[in-house]
Structure formats: C-alpha cells, structure tokens
PyMOL Python script that loads the backbone (N, CA, C, O; Angstrom):
from pymol import cmd

cmd.read_pdbstr("""\
ATOM      1  N   MET A   1       0.844  -1.155   0.000  1.00  0.00           N
ATOM      2  CA  MET A   1       0.000   0.000   0.000  1.00  0.00           C
ATOM      3  C   MET A   1       0.904   1.237   0.000  1.00  0.00           C
ATOM      4  O   MET A   1       1.907   1.289   0.712  1.00  0.00           O
ATOM      5  N   ILE A   2       0.538   2.199  -0.788  1.00  0.00           N
ATOM      6  CA  ILE A   2       1.355   3.393  -0.949  1.00  0.00           C
ATOM      7  C   ILE A   2       0.572   4.623  -0.499  1.00  0.00           C
ATOM      8  O   ILE A   2      -0.581   4.806  -0.887  1.00  0.00           O
ATOM      9  N   GLY A   3       1.201   5.464   0.319  1.00  0.00           N
ATOM     10  CA  GLY A   3       0.572   6.712   0.746  1.00  0.00           C
ATOM     11  C   GLY A   3      -0.747   6.476   1.449  1.00  0.00           C
ATOM     12  O   GLY A   3      -0.808   5.755   2.444  1.00  0.00           O
ATOM     13  N   THR A   4      -1.800   7.083   0.933  1.00  0.00           N
ATOM     14  CA  THR A   4      -3.119   6.963   1.558  1.00  0.00           C
ATOM     15  C   THR A   4      -3.979   5.868   0.918  1.00  0.00           C
ATOM     16  O   THR A   4      -5.179   5.785   1.178  1.00  0.00           O
ATOM     17  N   GLU A   5      -3.369   5.043   0.093  1.00  0.00           N
ATOM     18  CA  GLU A   5      -4.098   3.954  -0.555  1.00  0.00           C
ATOM     19  C   GLU A   5      -4.614   2.973   0.504  1.00  0.00           C
ATOM     20  O   GLU A   5      -3.854   2.528   1.363  1.00  0.00           O
ATOM     21  N   PHE A   6      -5.888   2.643   0.440  1.00  0.00           N
ATOM     22  CA  PHE A   6      -6.450   1.680   1.385  1.00  0.00           C
ATOM     23  C   PHE A   6      -6.729   0.338   0.719  1.00  0.00           C
ATOM     24  O   PHE A   6      -6.910  -0.667   1.406  1.00  0.00           O
ATOM     25  N   ALA A   7      -6.767   0.311  -0.625  1.00  0.00           N
ATOM     26  CA  ALA A   7      -7.042  -0.930  -1.345  1.00  0.00           C
ATOM     27  C   ALA A   7      -6.633  -0.780  -2.800  1.00  0.00           C
ATOM     28  O   ALA A   7      -6.598   0.327  -3.338  1.00  0.00           O
ATOM     29  N   HIS A   8      -6.322  -1.911  -3.431  1.00  0.00           N
ATOM     30  CA  HIS A   8      -6.161  -1.922  -4.880  1.00  0.00           C
ATOM     31  C   HIS A   8      -6.463  -3.324  -5.401  1.00  0.00           C
ATOM     32  O   HIS A   8      -6.294  -4.326  -4.705  1.00  0.00           O
ATOM     33  N   LEU A   9      -6.914  -3.352  -6.648  1.00  0.00           N
ATOM     34  CA  LEU A   9      -7.297  -4.591  -7.329  1.00  0.00           C
ATOM     35  C   LEU A   9      -6.187  -4.981  -8.294  1.00  0.00           C
ATOM     36  O   LEU A   9      -5.670  -4.139  -9.028  1.00  0.00           O
ATOM     37  N   HIS A  10      -5.825  -6.244  -8.292  1.00  0.00           N
ATOM     38  CA  HIS A  10      -4.849  -6.749  -9.262  1.00  0.00           C
ATOM     39  C   HIS A  10      -5.590  -7.130 -10.531  1.00  0.00           C
ATOM     40  O   HIS A  10      -6.673  -7.711 -10.469  1.00  0.00           O
ATOM     41  N   PRO A  11      -5.010  -6.806 -11.685  1.00  0.00           N
ATOM     42  CA  PRO A  11      -5.696  -7.079 -12.951  1.00  0.00           C
ATOM     43  C   PRO A  11      -5.805  -8.577 -13.243  1.00  0.00           C
ATOM     44  O   PRO A  11      -5.175  -9.410 -12.592  1.00  0.00           O
ATOM     45  N   SER A  12      -6.621  -8.880 -14.238  1.00  0.00           N
ATOM     46  CA  SER A  12      -6.801 -10.249 -14.709  1.00  0.00           C
ATOM     47  C   SER A  12      -5.452 -10.804 -15.165  1.00  0.00           C
ATOM     48  O   SER A  12      -4.670 -10.049 -15.743  1.00  0.00           O
ATOM     49  N   PRO A  13      -5.148 -12.035 -14.946  1.00  0.00           N
ATOM     50  CA  PRO A  13      -6.054 -13.086 -14.499  1.00  0.00           C
ATOM     51  C   PRO A  13      -6.112 -13.240 -12.984  1.00  0.00           C
ATOM     52  O   PRO A  13      -6.917 -14.031 -12.492  1.00  0.00           O
ATOM     53  N   ASP A  14      -5.297 -12.520 -12.229  1.00  0.00           N
ATOM     54  CA  ASP A  14      -5.243 -12.683 -10.774  1.00  0.00           C
ATOM     55  C   ASP A  14      -6.519 -12.206 -10.089  1.00  0.00           C
ATOM     56  O   ASP A  14      -7.179 -12.989  -9.406  1.00  0.00           O
ATOM     57  N   GLN A  15      -6.871 -10.953 -10.258  1.00  0.00           N
ATOM     58  CA  GLN A  15      -8.075 -10.325  -9.727  1.00  0.00           C
ATOM     59  C   GLN A  15      -8.210 -10.380  -8.207  1.00  0.00           C
ATOM     60  O   GLN A  15      -9.312 -10.244  -7.675  1.00  0.00           O
ATOM     61  N   SER A  16      -7.103 -10.576  -7.516  1.00  0.00           N
ATOM     62  CA  SER A  16      -7.153 -10.496  -6.053  1.00  0.00           C
ATOM     63  C   SER A  16      -7.082  -9.031  -5.642  1.00  0.00           C
ATOM     64  O   SER A  16      -6.834  -8.155  -6.470  1.00  0.00           O
ATOM     65  N   LEU A  17      -7.300  -8.779  -4.373  1.00  0.00           N
ATOM     66  CA  LEU A  17      -7.276  -7.417  -3.827  1.00  0.00           C
ATOM     67  C   LEU A  17      -6.250  -7.335  -2.720  1.00  0.00           C
ATOM     68  O   LEU A  17      -6.077  -8.293  -1.967  1.00  0.00           O
ATOM     69  N   HIS A  18      -5.570  -6.215  -2.608  1.00  0.00           N
ATOM     70  CA  HIS A  18      -4.833  -5.889  -1.400  1.00  0.00           C
ATOM     71  C   HIS A  18      -5.626  -4.797  -0.720  1.00  0.00           C
ATOM     72  O   HIS A  18      -6.060  -3.847  -1.371  1.00  0.00           O
ATOM     73  N   LEU A  19      -5.819  -4.919   0.577  1.00  0.00           N
ATOM     74  CA  LEU A  19      -6.484  -3.862   1.326  1.00  0.00           C
ATOM     75  C   LEU A  19      -6.037  -3.893   2.772  1.00  0.00           C
ATOM     76  O   LEU A  19      -5.463  -4.871   3.251  1.00  0.00           O
ATOM     77  N   VAL A  20      -6.318  -2.788   3.455  1.00  0.00           N
ATOM     78  CA  VAL A  20      -5.974  -2.675   4.874  1.00  0.00           C
ATOM     79  C   VAL A  20      -7.275  -2.635   5.666  1.00  0.00           C
ATOM     80  O   VAL A  20      -8.143  -1.795   5.428  1.00  0.00           O
ATOM     81  N   LEU A  21      -7.388  -3.548   6.598  1.00  0.00           N
ATOM     82  CA  LEU A  21      -8.571  -3.670   7.455  1.00  0.00           C
ATOM     83  C   LEU A  21      -8.186  -3.404   8.899  1.00  0.00           C
ATOM     84  O   LEU A  21      -7.011  -3.491   9.254  1.00  0.00           O
ATOM     85  N   PRO A  22      -9.172  -3.078   9.741  1.00  0.00           N
ATOM     86  CA  PRO A  22      -8.866  -3.045  11.166  1.00  0.00           C
ATOM     87  C   PRO A  22      -8.334  -4.434  11.537  1.00  0.00           C
ATOM     88  O   PRO A  22      -8.882  -5.433  11.071  1.00  0.00           O
ATOM     89  N   PRO A  23      -7.286  -4.526  12.359  1.00  0.00           N
ATOM     90  CA  PRO A  23      -6.709  -5.841  12.669  1.00  0.00           C
ATOM     91  C   PRO A  23      -7.722  -6.915  13.076  1.00  0.00           C
ATOM     92  O   PRO A  23      -7.583  -8.052  12.624  1.00  0.00           O
ATOM     93  N   PRO A  24      -8.736  -6.620  13.908  1.00  0.00           N
ATOM     94  CA  PRO A  24      -9.693  -7.704  14.230  1.00  0.00           C
ATOM     95  C   PRO A  24     -10.481  -8.190  13.009  1.00  0.00           C
ATOM     96  O   PRO A  24     -10.788  -9.377  12.899  1.00  0.00           O
ATOM     97  N   THR A  25     -10.806  -7.273  12.096  1.00  0.00           N
ATOM     98  CA  THR A  25     -11.531  -7.660  10.884  1.00  0.00           C
ATOM     99  C   THR A  25     -10.622  -8.474   9.968  1.00  0.00           C
ATOM    100  O   THR A  25     -11.061  -9.448   9.356  1.00  0.00           O
ATOM    101  N   ALA A  26      -9.357  -8.073   9.877  1.00  0.00           N
ATOM    102  CA  ALA A  26      -8.392  -8.831   9.081  1.00  0.00           C
ATOM    103  C   ALA A  26      -8.259 -10.250   9.631  1.00  0.00           C
ATOM    104  O   ALA A  26      -8.264 -11.218   8.871  1.00  0.00           O
ATOM    105  N   GLU A  27      -8.139 -10.368  10.939  1.00  0.00           N
ATOM    106  CA  GLU A  27      -8.029 -11.697  11.561  1.00  0.00           C
ATOM    107  C   GLU A  27      -9.253 -12.550  11.255  1.00  0.00           C
ATOM    108  O   GLU A  27      -9.127 -13.736  10.949  1.00  0.00           O
ATOM    109  N   ALA A  28     -10.447 -11.943  11.339  1.00  0.00           N
ATOM    110  CA  ALA A  28     -11.678 -12.689  11.057  1.00  0.00           C
ATOM    111  C   ALA A  28     -11.722 -13.134   9.601  1.00  0.00           C
ATOM    112  O   ALA A  28     -12.121 -14.262   9.314  1.00  0.00           O
ATOM    113  N   ALA A  29     -11.313 -12.254   8.669  1.00  0.00           N
ATOM    114  CA  ALA A  29     -11.310 -12.608   7.245  1.00  0.00           C
ATOM    115  C   ALA A  29     -10.315 -13.730   6.966  1.00  0.00           C
ATOM    116  O   ALA A  29     -10.584 -14.619   6.158  1.00  0.00           O
ATOM    117  N   ILE A  30      -9.180 -13.688   7.631  1.00  0.00           N
ATOM    118  CA  ILE A  30      -8.172 -14.743   7.465  1.00  0.00           C
ATOM    119  C   ILE A  30      -8.703 -16.063   8.023  1.00  0.00           C
ATOM    120  O   ILE A  30      -8.598 -17.105   7.377  1.00  0.00           O
ATOM    121  N   GLU A  31      -9.269 -16.011   9.216  1.00  0.00           N
ATOM    122  CA  GLU A  31      -9.809 -17.231   9.839  1.00  0.00           C
ATOM    123  C   GLU A  31     -10.948 -17.832   9.019  1.00  0.00           C
ATOM    124  O   GLU A  31     -11.113 -19.051   8.979  1.00  0.00           O
ATOM    125  N   ALA A  32     -11.739 -16.970   8.360  1.00  0.00           N
ATOM    126  CA  ALA A  32     -12.860 -17.450   7.548  1.00  0.00           C
ATOM    127  C   ALA A  32     -12.411 -17.959   6.181  1.00  0.00           C
ATOM    128  O   ALA A  32     -13.212 -18.528   5.439  1.00  0.00           O
ATOM    129  N   GLY A  33     -11.130 -17.758   5.840  1.00  0.00           N
ATOM    130  CA  GLY A  33     -10.616 -18.250   4.575  1.00  0.00           C
ATOM    131  C   GLY A  33     -10.780 -17.309   3.401  1.00  0.00           C
ATOM    132  O   GLY A  33     -10.624 -17.728   2.254  1.00  0.00           O
ATOM    133  N   TRP A  34     -11.091 -16.043   3.657  1.00  0.00           N
ATOM    134  CA  TRP A  34     -11.280 -15.075   2.582  1.00  0.00           C
ATOM    135  C   TRP A  34     -10.003 -14.330   2.234  1.00  0.00           C
ATOM    136  O   TRP A  34      -9.914 -13.726   1.166  1.00  0.00           O
ATOM    137  N   ALA A  35      -9.010 -14.362   3.119  1.00  0.00           N
ATOM    138  CA  ALA A  35      -7.821 -13.530   2.934  1.00  0.00           C
ATOM    139  C   ALA A  35      -6.609 -14.187   3.572  1.00  0.00           C
ATOM    140  O   ALA A  35      -6.722 -15.162   4.314  1.00  0.00           O
ATOM    141  N   GLU A  36      -5.443 -13.624   3.261  1.00  0.00           N
ATOM    142  CA  GLU A  36      -4.222 -13.987   3.980  1.00  0.00           C
ATOM    143  C   GLU A  36      -3.470 -12.688   4.269  1.00  0.00           C
ATOM    144  O   GLU A  36      -3.583 -11.715   3.523  1.00  0.00           O
ATOM    145  N   GLN A  37      -2.720 -12.684   5.333  1.00  0.00           N
ATOM    146  CA  GLN A  37      -1.985 -11.486   5.703  1.00  0.00           C
ATOM    147  C   GLN A  37      -0.913 -11.196   4.652  1.00  0.00           C
ATOM    148  O   GLN A  37      -0.239 -12.102   4.163  1.00  0.00           O
ATOM    149  N   HIS A  38      -0.775  -9.925   4.321  1.00  0.00           N
ATOM    150  CA  HIS A  38       0.237  -9.496   3.350  1.00  0.00           C
ATOM    151  C   HIS A  38       1.620  -9.862   3.890  1.00  0.00           C
ATOM    152  O   HIS A  38       1.876  -9.663   5.077  1.00  0.00           O
ATOM    153  N   PRO A  39       2.517 -10.390   3.055  1.00  0.00           N
ATOM    154  CA  PRO A  39       3.845 -10.799   3.541  1.00  0.00           C
ATOM    155  C   PRO A  39       4.627  -9.667   4.225  1.00  0.00           C
ATOM    156  O   PRO A  39       5.356  -9.914   5.187  1.00  0.00           O
ATOM    157  N   ILE A  40       4.482  -8.447   3.741  1.00  0.00           N
ATOM    158  CA  ILE A  40       5.179  -7.315   4.357  1.00  0.00           C
ATOM    159  C   ILE A  40       4.572  -6.996   5.723  1.00  0.00           C
ATOM    160  O   ILE A  40       5.277  -6.545   6.626  1.00  0.00           O
ATOM    161  N   ALA A  41       3.270  -7.227   5.873  1.00  0.00           N
ATOM    162  CA  ALA A  41       2.624  -7.029   7.178  1.00  0.00           C
ATOM    163  C   ALA A  41       3.151  -8.038   8.190  1.00  0.00           C
ATOM    164  O   ALA A  41       3.324  -7.719   9.366  1.00  0.00           O
ATOM    165  N   ARG A  42       3.405  -9.262   7.722  1.00  0.00           N
ATOM    166  CA  ARG A  42       3.972 -10.289   8.617  1.00  0.00           C
ATOM    167  C   ARG A  42       5.321  -9.865   9.169  1.00  0.00           C
ATOM    168  O   ARG A  42       5.698 -10.266  10.270  1.00  0.00           O
ATOM    169  N   LEU A  43       6.053  -9.053   8.407  1.00  0.00           N
ATOM    170  CA  LEU A  43       7.358  -8.572   8.851  1.00  0.00           C
ATOM    171  C   LEU A  43       7.253  -7.338   9.745  1.00  0.00           C
ATOM    172  O   LEU A  43       8.255  -6.885  10.297  1.00  0.00           O
ATOM    173  N   GLY A  44       6.053  -6.797   9.890  1.00  0.00           N
ATOM    174  CA  GLY A  44       5.854  -5.620  10.730  1.00  0.00           C
ATOM    175  C   GLY A  44       6.195  -4.311  10.041  1.00  0.00           C
ATOM    176  O   GLY A  44       6.313  -3.281  10.703  1.00  0.00           O
ATOM    177  N   ILE A  45       6.357  -4.331   8.719  1.00  0.00           N
ATOM    178  CA  ILE A  45       6.729  -3.131   7.980  1.00  0.00           C
ATOM    179  C   ILE A  45       5.503  -2.266   7.670  1.00  0.00           C
ATOM    180  O   ILE A  45       5.595  -1.038   7.651  1.00  0.00           O
ATOM    181  N   ILE A  46       4.366  -2.904   7.430  1.00  0.00           N
ATOM    182  CA  ILE A  46       3.112  -2.186   7.209  1.00  0.00           C
ATOM    183  C   ILE A  46       2.090  -2.698   8.213  1.00  0.00           C
ATOM    184  O   ILE A  46       2.361  -3.633   8.968  1.00  0.00           O
ATOM    185  N   SER A  47       0.938  -2.092   8.217  1.00  0.00           N
ATOM    186  CA  SER A  47      -0.119  -2.430   9.166  1.00  0.00           C
ATOM    187  C   SER A  47      -0.390  -3.939   9.222  1.00  0.00           C
ATOM    188  O   SER A  47      -0.411  -4.600   8.183  1.00  0.00           O
ATOM    189  N   PRO A  48      -0.596  -4.487  10.423  1.00  0.00           N
ATOM    190  CA  PRO A  48      -0.943  -5.910  10.521  1.00  0.00           C
ATOM    191  C   PRO A  48      -2.290  -6.236   9.886  1.00  0.00           C
ATOM    192  O   PRO A  48      -2.611  -7.404   9.667  1.00  0.00           O
ATOM    193  N   GLY A  49      -3.079  -5.203   9.592  1.00  0.00           N
ATOM    194  CA  GLY A  49      -4.364  -5.402   8.936  1.00  0.00           C
ATOM    195  C   GLY A  49      -4.287  -5.451   7.424  1.00  0.00           C
ATOM    196  O   GLY A  49      -5.317  -5.569   6.760  1.00  0.00           O
ATOM    197  N   ALA A  50      -3.066  -5.360   6.853  1.00  0.00           N
ATOM    198  CA  ALA A  50      -2.908  -5.439   5.395  1.00  0.00           C
ATOM    199  C   ALA A  50      -3.059  -6.896   4.972  1.00  0.00           C
ATOM    200  O   ALA A  50      -2.349  -7.774   5.461  1.00  0.00           O
ATOM    201  N   VAL A  51      -3.990  -7.138   4.060  1.00  0.00           N
ATOM    202  CA  VAL A  51      -4.286  -8.502   3.621  1.00  0.00           C
ATOM    203  C   VAL A  51      -4.418  -8.576   2.109  1.00  0.00           C
ATOM    204  O   VAL A  51      -4.602  -7.565   1.432  1.00  0.00           O
ATOM    205  N   MET A  52      -4.320  -9.794   1.599  1.00  0.00           N
ATOM    206  CA  MET A  52      -4.664 -10.087   0.224  1.00  0.00           C
ATOM    207  C   MET A  52      -5.969 -10.873   0.278  1.00  0.00           C
ATOM    208  O   MET A  52      -6.040 -11.931   0.903  1.00  0.00           O
ATOM    209  N   VAL A  53      -6.993 -10.354  -0.376  1.00  0.00           N
ATOM    210  CA  VAL A  53      -8.296 -11.017  -0.442  1.00  0.00           C
ATOM    211  C   VAL A  53      -8.338 -11.785  -1.756  1.00  0.00           C
ATOM    212  O   VAL A  53      -8.059 -11.232  -2.820  1.00  0.00           O
ATOM    213  N   TYR A  54      -8.688 -13.054  -1.671  1.00  0.00           N
ATOM    214  CA  TYR A  54      -8.747 -13.907  -2.854  1.00  0.00           C
ATOM    215  C   TYR A  54      -9.808 -13.412  -3.836  1.00  0.00           C
ATOM    216  O   TYR A  54     -10.824 -12.850  -3.427  1.00  0.00           O
ATOM    217  N   ALA A  55      -9.573 -13.618  -5.111  1.00  0.00           N
ATOM    218  CA  ALA A  55     -10.518 -13.224  -6.155  1.00  0.00           C
ATOM    219  C   ALA A  55     -11.829 -13.983  -5.964  1.00  0.00           C
ATOM    220  O   ALA A  55     -11.821 -15.199  -5.772  1.00  0.00           O
ATOM    221  N   PRO A  56     -12.952 -13.272  -6.015  1.00  0.00           N
ATOM    222  CA  PRO A  56     -14.239 -13.964  -5.880  1.00  0.00           C
ATOM    223  C   PRO A  56     -14.519 -14.834  -7.103  1.00  0.00           C
ATOM    224  O   PRO A  56     -14.168 -14.495  -8.233  1.00  0.00           O
ATOM    225  N   ARG A  57     -15.171 -15.984  -6.830  1.00  0.00           N
ATOM    226  CA  ARG A  57     -15.502 -16.931  -7.901  1.00  0.00           C
ATOM    227  C   ARG A  57     -16.963 -16.883  -8.309  1.00  0.00           C
ATOM    228  O   ARG A  57     -17.342 -17.442  -9.338  1.00  0.00           O
ATOM    229  N   ASP A  58     -17.787 -16.217  -7.505  1.00  0.00           N
ATOM    230  CA  ASP A  58     -19.209 -16.138  -7.812  1.00  0.00           C
ATOM    231  C   ASP A  58     -19.793 -14.892  -7.135  1.00  0.00           C
ATOM    232  O   ASP A  58     -19.079 -14.151  -6.460  1.00  0.00           O
ATOM    233  N   ALA A  59     -21.086 -14.674  -7.322  1.00  0.00           N
ATOM    234  CA  ALA A  59     -21.739 -13.471  -6.782  1.00  0.00           C
ATOM    235  C   ALA A  59     -21.679 -13.432  -5.255  1.00  0.00           C
ATOM    236  O   ALA A  59     -21.483 -12.367  -4.670  1.00  0.00           O
ATOM    237  N   TYR A  60     -21.843 -14.562  -4.623  1.00  0.00           N
ATOM    238  CA  TYR A  60     -21.767 -14.610  -3.159  1.00  0.00           C
ATOM    239  C   TYR A  60     -20.401 -14.128  -2.678  1.00  0.00           C
ATOM    240  O   TYR A  60     -20.315 -13.280  -1.789  1.00  0.00           O
ATOM    241  N   GLU A  61     -19.338 -14.668  -3.265  1.00  0.00           N
ATOM    242  CA  GLU A  61     -17.994 -14.282  -2.863  1.00  0.00           C
ATOM    243  C   GLU A  61     -17.698 -12.827  -3.234  1.00  0.00           C
ATOM    244  O   GLU A  61     -16.958 -12.148  -2.522  1.00  0.00           O
ATOM    245  N   ALA A  62     -18.270 -12.342  -4.346  1.00  0.00           N
ATOM    246  CA  ALA A  62     -18.100 -10.936  -4.713  1.00  0.00           C
ATOM    247  C   ALA A  62     -18.728 -10.035  -3.661  1.00  0.00           C
ATOM    248  O   ALA A  62     -18.189  -8.971  -3.358  1.00  0.00           O
ATOM    249  N   ASP A  63     -19.866 -10.450  -3.099  1.00  0.00           N
ATOM    250  CA  ASP A  63     -20.494  -9.681  -2.016  1.00  0.00           C
ATOM    251  C   ASP A  63     -19.592  -9.631  -0.784  1.00  0.00           C
ATOM    252  O   ASP A  63     -19.484  -8.587  -0.140  1.00  0.00           O
ATOM    253  N   ILE A  64     -18.952 -10.737  -0.455  1.00  0.00           N
ATOM    254  CA  ILE A  64     -18.034 -10.762   0.684  1.00  0.00           C
ATOM    255  C   ILE A  64     -16.852  -9.832   0.412  1.00  0.00           C
ATOM    256  O   ILE A  64     -16.482  -9.032   1.272  1.00  0.00           O
ATOM    257  N   ALA A  65     -16.260  -9.932  -0.774  1.00  0.00           N
ATOM    258  CA  ALA A  65     -15.121  -9.072  -1.126  1.00  0.00           C
ATOM    259  C   ALA A  65     -15.524  -7.600  -1.082  1.00  0.00           C
ATOM    260  O   ALA A  65     -14.770  -6.766  -0.581  1.00  0.00           O
ATOM    261  N   ALA A  66     -16.703  -7.278  -1.601  1.00  0.00           N
ATOM    262  CA  ALA A  66     -17.175  -5.890  -1.585  1.00  0.00           C
ATOM    263  C   ALA A  66     -17.361  -5.400  -0.150  1.00  0.00           C
ATOM    264  O   ALA A  66     -17.057  -4.248   0.159  1.00  0.00           O
ATOM    265  N   GLY A  67     -17.849  -6.258   0.710  1.00  0.00           N
ATOM    266  CA  GLY A  67     -18.003  -5.884   2.121  1.00  0.00           C
ATOM    267  C   GLY A  67     -16.662  -5.610   2.780  1.00  0.00           C
ATOM    268  O   GLY A  67     -16.542  -4.706   3.606  1.00  0.00           O
ATOM    269  N   LEU A  68     -15.658  -6.390   2.416  1.00  0.00           N
ATOM    270  CA  LEU A  68     -14.321  -6.156   2.959  1.00  0.00           C
ATOM    271  C   LEU A  68     -13.731  -4.852   2.438  1.00  0.00           C
ATOM    272  O   LEU A  68     -13.036  -4.148   3.170  1.00  0.00           O
ATOM    273  N   VAL A  69     -14.005  -4.525   1.172  1.00  0.00           N
ATOM    274  CA  VAL A  69     -13.548  -3.233   0.632  1.00  0.00           C
ATOM    275  C   VAL A  69     -14.242  -2.093   1.378  1.00  0.00           C
ATOM    276  O   VAL A  69     -13.600  -1.099   1.717  1.00  0.00           O
ATOM    277  N   ARG A  70     -15.553  -2.225   1.638  1.00  0.00           N
ATOM    278  CA  ARG A  70     -16.263  -1.189   2.400  1.00  0.00           C
ATOM    279  C   ARG A  70     -15.673  -1.041   3.797  1.00  0.00           C
ATOM    280  O   ARG A  70     -15.524   0.076   4.293  1.00  0.00           O
ATOM    281  N   ALA A  71     -15.340  -2.153   4.429  1.00  0.00           N
ATOM    282  CA  ALA A  71     -14.730  -2.110   5.758  1.00  0.00           C
ATOM    283  C   ALA A  71     -13.363  -1.424   5.702  1.00  0.00           C
ATOM    284  O   ALA A  71     -13.010  -0.666   6.606  1.00  0.00           O
ATOM    285  N   SER A  72     -12.598  -1.689   4.645  1.00  0.00           N
ATOM    286  CA  SER A  72     -11.293  -1.059   4.478  1.00  0.00           C
ATOM    287  C   SER A  72     -11.438   0.449   4.306  1.00  0.00           C
ATOM    288  O   SER A  72     -10.690   1.223   4.904  1.00  0.00           O
ATOM    289  N   TYR A  73     -12.402   0.864   3.487  1.00  0.00           N
ATOM    290  CA  TYR A  73     -12.632   2.295   3.277  1.00  0.00           C
ATOM    291  C   TYR A  73     -13.056   2.970   4.579  1.00  0.00           C
ATOM    292  O   TYR A  73     -12.555   4.041   4.920  1.00  0.00           O
ATOM    293  N   ALA A  74     -13.970   2.348   5.296  1.00  0.00           N
ATOM    294  CA  ALA A  74     -14.421   2.915   6.574  1.00  0.00           C
ATOM    295  C   ALA A  74     -13.241   3.061   7.532  1.00  0.00           C
ATOM    296  O   ALA A  74     -13.116   4.079   8.213  1.00  0.00           O
ATOM    297  N   TYR A  75     -12.394   2.068   7.586  1.00  0.00           N
ATOM    298  CA  TYR A  75     -11.202   2.111   8.441  1.00  0.00           C
ATOM    299  C   TYR A  75     -10.282   3.256   8.012  1.00  0.00           C
ATOM    300  O   TYR A  75      -9.730   3.965   8.854  1.00  0.00           O
ATOM    301  N   ALA A  76     -10.120   3.432   6.700  1.00  0.00           N
ATOM    302  CA  ALA A  76      -9.239   4.480   6.177  1.00  0.00           C
ATOM    303  C   ALA A  76      -9.723   5.879   6.537  1.00  0.00           C
ATOM    304  O   ALA A  76      -8.910   6.773   6.774  1.00  0.00           O
ATOM    305  N   ILE A  77     -11.040   6.078   6.579  1.00  0.00           N
ATOM    306  CA  ILE A  77     -11.563   7.413   6.879  1.00  0.00           C
ATOM    307  C   ILE A  77     -11.915   7.586   8.358  1.00  0.00           C
ATOM    308  O   ILE A  77     -12.417   8.633   8.766  1.00  0.00           O
ATOM    309  N   GLY A  78     -11.650   6.561   9.146  1.00  0.00           N
ATOM    310  CA  GLY A  78     -11.896   6.655  10.581  1.00  0.00           C
ATOM    311  C   GLY A  78     -13.339   6.455  10.993  1.00  0.00           C
ATOM    312  O   GLY A  78     -13.729   6.833  12.097  1.00  0.00           O
ATOM    313  N   ALA A  79     -14.135   5.865  10.117  1.00  0.00           N
ATOM    314  CA  ALA A  79     -15.539   5.574  10.420  1.00  0.00           C
ATOM    315  C   ALA A  79     -15.654   4.186  11.028  1.00  0.00           C
ATOM    316  O   ALA A  79     -14.725   3.382  10.953  1.00  0.00           O
ATOM    317  N   GLU A  80     -16.781   3.921  11.618  1.00  0.00           N
ATOM    318  CA  GLU A  80     -17.049   2.590  12.177  1.00  0.00           C
ATOM    319  C   GLU A  80     -17.238   1.620  11.021  1.00  0.00           C
ATOM    320  O   GLU A  80     -18.146   1.805  10.211  1.00  0.00           O
ATOM    321  N   PRO A  81     -16.395   0.582  10.923  1.00  0.00           N
ATOM    322  CA  PRO A  81     -16.531  -0.343   9.797  1.00  0.00           C
ATOM    323  C   PRO A  81     -17.759  -1.236   9.941  1.00  0.00           C
ATOM    324  O   PRO A  81     -18.149  -1.601  11.050  1.00  0.00           O
ATOM    325  N   PRO A  82     -18.362  -1.584   8.802  1.00  0.00           N
ATOM    326  CA  PRO A  82     -19.456  -2.553   8.845  1.00  0.00           C
ATOM    327  C   PRO A  82     -18.910  -3.910   9.264  1.00  0.00           C
ATOM    328  O   PRO A  82     -17.732  -4.198   9.055  1.00  0.00           O
ATOM    329  N   ILE A  83     -19.745  -4.732   9.844  1.00  0.00           N
ATOM    330  CA  ILE A  83     -19.332  -6.077  10.254  1.00  0.00           C
ATOM    331  C   ILE A  83     -19.452  -6.995   9.052  1.00  0.00           C
ATOM    332  O   ILE A  83     -20.559  -7.291   8.600  1.00  0.00           O
ATOM    333  N   THR A  84     -18.311  -7.451   8.530  1.00  0.00           N
ATOM    334  CA  THR A  84     -18.270  -8.357   7.398  1.00  0.00           C
ATOM    335  C   THR A  84     -17.124  -9.309   7.590  1.00  0.00           C
ATOM    336  O   THR A  84     -15.964  -8.905   7.524  1.00  0.00           O
ATOM    337  N   THR A  85     -17.427 -10.580   7.829  1.00  0.00           N
ATOM    338  CA  THR A  85     -16.352 -11.552   7.993  1.00  0.00           C
ATOM    339  C   THR A  85     -16.505 -12.731   7.062  1.00  0.00           C
ATOM    340  O   THR A  85     -15.512 -13.377   6.728  1.00  0.00           O
ATOM    341  N   GLY A  86     -17.739 -13.038   6.625  1.00  0.00           N
ATOM    342  CA  GLY A  86     -17.932 -14.192   5.764  1.00  0.00           C
ATOM    343  C   GLY A  86     -17.742 -15.506   6.492  1.00  0.00           C
ATOM    344  O   GLY A  86     -17.422 -16.521   5.873  1.00  0.00           O
ATOM    345  N   ASN A  87     -17.937 -15.495   7.814  1.00  0.00           N
ATOM    346  CA  ASN A  87     -17.719 -16.711   8.600  1.00  0.00           C
ATOM    347  C   ASN A  87     -18.623 -17.862   8.197  1.00  0.00           C
ATOM    348  O   ASN A  87     -18.315 -19.017   8.489  1.00  0.00           O
ATOM    349  N   GLU A  88     -19.729 -17.572   7.534  1.00  0.00           N
ATOM    350  CA  GLU A  88     -20.663 -18.639   7.231  1.00  0.00           C
ATOM    351  C   GLU A  88     -20.189 -19.571   6.133  1.00  0.00           C
ATOM    352  O   GLU A  88     -20.756 -20.652   5.971  1.00  0.00           O
ATOM    353  N   ARG A  89     -19.156 -19.190   5.362  1.00  0.00           N
ATOM    354  CA  ARG A  89     -18.662 -20.061   4.305  1.00  0.00           C
ATOM    355  C   ARG A  89     -17.216 -19.683   3.993  1.00  0.00           C
ATOM    356  O   ARG A  89     -16.951 -18.540   3.619  1.00  0.00           O
ATOM    357  N   GLY A  90     -16.290 -20.604   4.136  1.00  0.00           N
ATOM    358  CA  GLY A  90     -14.885 -20.338   3.828  1.00  0.00           C
ATOM    359  C   GLY A  90     -14.613 -20.402   2.342  1.00  0.00           C
ATOM    360  O   GLY A  90     -15.445 -20.874   1.566  1.00  0.00           O
ATOM    361  N   HIS A  91     -13.444 -19.925   1.947  1.00  0.00           N
ATOM    362  CA  HIS A  91     -13.044 -19.889   0.544  1.00  0.00           C
ATOM    363  C   HIS A  91     -12.538 -21.249   0.136  1.00  0.00           C
ATOM    364  O   HIS A  91     -12.147 -21.442  -1.015  1.00  0.00           O
TER     365      HIS A  91
END
""", "prot")
cmd.dss("prot")
cmd.show_as("cartoon", "prot")
cmd.util.cbc("prot")
cmd.orient("prot")
C-alpha cells in the first residue's frame, strides 16, 4: 500500500485485492478463509491489517469481497466499519 491507498485490485487473471482492514476484521477474514496477511505485514513493515483477499468466484464471494472493501474504506476514513467476515462459508 502506498501513501493513503487503502485498497487496490490486481488485474486479470489474478483479480485479487490488497487492502488494509482493522486488525480484528483482518483476523476474522483470514480465519474465515477469505484472505491472507500481506507478507510485508507479517514482517511488521506495514499495518498488521494489510491482507490479500482472494478473487471472488461467484456473486456470493463478490459480495463478501465488496463488504471487505467497504470495511477497508471505513477504516481508512476513521468511520465505524461494517461487520463483514464471511464466517458462514470459507473460501
């Protein structure tokens, strides 16, 4: 993540997302199988909430990814993030 960037989409064929979430939301997304912690975050160089969200494969997963992007944006602007973890179905 560079400067004030809170998220970015990787182009096709990858189509994964990098985004920064509040650490508890990042942990929940990782535990639910929607994301993995960014390798640089594991080293402590960037926020521990920096994650890579897997590319959605269907409309349901796209809704989960969109919710995580909304949570990332809310976190970036200091607003209360919506609750989105996708715990009901792993990736």
